[in-house]
C-alpha positions, 0 to 999 in steps of 0.5 A: 500500500502506497501512503502519500504524505498529507499536504498542509493547507498552504500546499493544498491551496497552491495545487488547486489554483496557480494564483498566489495566496495568503492565509487569514485565521478565522474561527480556529481554521485557516481560510485561504484568500486569493491575492489576485484574481481574474476579477482583480486584474479586470478591476486594475485594467478598468481603473488604468483605462479610467486613469487614461480618460482622467488625464485626457479629460484634464488635457482637453480642459486645459487645451484651449489655453495651450492652443490660444483659443481661450477667447473663442466660444468653442473653448467652452466645449473643451472646458465643459466636456473636459470637466465631465470626462474628469468627474466621470473618470474619477467616479469610475476609478473610485468604484469600478465594480458598480459604475460600468455605465460611467465608461459608456458616458465617457465613450459618448464624450469621446465621440463628441470630442472627435466630432466637435471640430466640425460641429464648432467649425474649428478645423482650420486650427490644426492644433485644436483639430488634431487635439480633439481627434486624438483626445476623442479616440483615446477617450473612446478606446479607453472607455470601451476597454474600461466598460468591457473589463467588468461587464464580461461575466457579471453573474459568473462566480469566480472559480478560483475562489477557495472554500474555507479549509478547517482541520 
């Protein structure tokens, strides 16, 4: 009869899932919790994409001063849209699990920023024109990435979530 040595709780958890794990004591037993799950990676990606939107919104807000257009009426477009981008991105960064809709708002704002040179007729100001196109594309792509990170399987339980182990 072959007798295999018993594995410790830490070894057992390591063989069940390839993720790094930490232990927490709870009611006399050891409960294993993952330090990074797929959902955790998705949260970090959503936050990273929202930080990109935040920076793009700040830039879009200050761009009329950079391009010398602060006296033009269309500068208000950059100021208002930039502030809304920043506010929505901050909401998304602070609570990425429940604010997926905020990414879709920024997606629409990215589309608006892209088309605003034609709407407000400043396509001849090449600096502002290219700036609006680039900010619009960056915000659109980052918002799509952010929205899709946590929207893929909202009801699917995480298969790597360990069950409590007591001995």
